[in-house]
C-alpha positions in Angstrom: 16.8 30.2 56.9 19.6 31.5 59.0 19.6 32.0 62.8 22.2 34.8 62.6 21.0 38.1 64.2 21.5 41.4 62.4 23.9 44.0 63.9 22.1 47.4 63.9 22.7 50.9 65.4 21.1 51.2 68.8 19.0 54.1 70.0 21.1 54.0 73.2 24.5 52.4 73.3 26.7 51.7 70.2 25.0 48.7 68.6 22.5 45.9 69.0 22.7 42.3 68.2 19.2 40.9 68.4 17.9 42.1 71.8 21.3 42.7 73.3 22.7 46.3 73.4 26.5 46.9 73.6 28.4 50.1 74.6 32.1 50.0 73.6 34.7 51.9 75.5 37.9 52.0 77.4 38.8 50.4 80.7 37.0 53.0 82.7 33.8 53.1 80.7 30.7 53.3 82.9 27.2 52.1 82.4 25.7 55.6 82.3 24.5 55.4 78.7 22.8 52.0 79.1 22.0 51.8 82.8 18.2 51.6 82.2 18.3 49.1 79.4 17.7 45.4 79.9 20.1 43.0 78.2 22.8 45.6 77.9 26.6 45.2 78.2 29.7 47.4 78.3 32.5 46.1 76.1 35.7 47.5 77.5 39.2 47.6 76.2 42.3 47.0 78.3 40.7 44.7 80.8 41.7 41.0 81.2 38.6 39.6 82.9 35.0 40.7 82.7 32.6 41.1 85.7 28.8 41.2 85.7 27.8 43.1 82.5 31.3 44.3 81.6 33.0 42.1 78.9 36.6 42.4 77.7 36.9 43.6 74.1 39.4 40.9 73.2 36.7 38.2 73.7 35.0 39.6 70.6 38.1 38.9 68.6 38.8 42.5 68.0 42.5 42.4 68.9 44.8 45.2 67.6 
């Protein structure tokens, strides 16, 4: 049995991995779409360092 969580489309946000919801966007992406969701994060492009629930896209290995 595997402990790997499935990636699925989220009712709010872009996708979910287990109980975590992710909204992907640019550097200025806000939390409007996921503001009321627990365990939610903005994954932003063009930022070097994350802060609170905003994570740099490059940390996911999605470099271009």
